[in-house]
N, C-alpha and C positions, 0 to 999 in steps of 0.2 A: 374884377378888375379893376386895374391899374394905368394909368397913362405917365408917360416920359414925353417932361413938355421944356424944351429946348430948340431960340431957335435954329443953330445948325443943323435940326435935326427937321426942319422947315423938307427941307427938296430931302431923295431921295439919297444916302454914301453909305455904301452897303458897311466898309470900318465902322462909324457913327452909329451908324441901325443894331450893329452886333456887339458893342459895345454897351452902350443903355442896354440891351436885353441881353445882354451876362450881367447888368451888374443892377440890373432888379428881382434878375433867377434870383442869382447868391443872396439879397437879400430876404428876397418872398420863403426862398426856398419850397418853392410848389415841388406836387407833385407828379403833376399829367401839363404836358402844354401843350394845347392847337395852335396851330400856327394855319393861315388859308392858304389855297393853294393858286396860290397869285407870284406874279412872278419876281416879288419882294421876297415871297414865306416861300419858294421852292431854292433861291440861292439862298438866301437868307438862314434857316432851316439847320442845312446837314452843316454848315460854318459854325453857327450858334451849341448843336451839338458835340461837337470836335470843343468848344476851350467846353464847357461845361462838363464831360465825357460821362458826359451822356448816351441813352441805348435813344436811335431817331425809328420811325414809318410811318414813312409815308405815300402813296395811292393807294388805303387805305381806303377797301368797303362797306367796314365796320368798325365798330372802334364802342368797347366796353369797357368796363368791369369788373372782375370776379369779386364776388364775393361774401366769398370766403376767405379769400386771402388778400382782397383788395388792388390787383396785380390789377393792367389796362392788359387787356385783348387784344391787338387789332388783325382782320379778317385783309386780305390787299390777294 
């Protein structure tokens, strides 16, 4: 788990959150990023996916990892 601390992030500001998350993801290069189904998560996740050029699966009923390929499998 990672934490980004900055006084500017105290109150939700979409562009600042996006920039902080995008920078963190570029530095850490996670294989999977899970975000909560909250108002902030639903606003942030699609925009973050576009900035990072990655796929996005929202409103999933099941998420698992294929043991053979290590790919994420999501059921909507």
